[in-house]
C-alpha positions, 0 to 999 in steps of 0.5 A: 500500499504505502508503495502505491502511494508514495508512486502515486504521490510521484506522478503527481510530482512528476505531472506538476512539475511538467506542467511549469516546464510547458509555462512559457514567457512570450515577450513583446515591445513597443515604439512609442511615438507621437500619435496620428496628428500630434506634433510632440518630441515626445518617444519611448519604448515598452517591453513586456512579458506575458507568463503563460502559465499565470497568464501575468503580463507585466511591463516597463515603459520608458518615454521621454520629450512629453510636452507636459507630465503624464496624466494618464497611461494604458494599454487600450485595445483591440485596435489595428495599428494606428486606430483607437480602441478602448483601455483593456489595462490601466496604469496606476500609481506613478505615471513618471519614467519607466512605468511598471506593473503587471496584471492578470490576462484573460485568454481572449485578451491574450489572443488579441495581445498576440495578435498584436492588437494592443497599443500603450497610449500616453495621454498629457494635459496638452494633448488628452486623447494621448500624445505618444503611442505605440503598437505592442507585437512580439519581440524576438 
């Protein structure tokens, strides 16, 4: 009986380890520049990583040259490059560069992100609709 219990526990441990080994870290990036029709010296770069096991997206957004302090920043989607969409992931806390954070995504959101349908948008007082933005795409 002890042998069967030991083998069962070993099998369960093996399954847990195999599941952990199957998790991937998908990486994304966005070159951030003034949005369509926006005159700005702003620029930046966003990097993000998605843990496929926990569905956790973590990000860092570095930027400079804005017309003033960031008043809001988020990830929007789903949208093709240059198109607008609603907020899917708000950035909270201090919006000074670099902005760092994380969020847990749904399966539908992961599919949109992987399809390149999300963009980072940083807003300022002078550009309430967004001063700089960049489409998140898979990084190599």
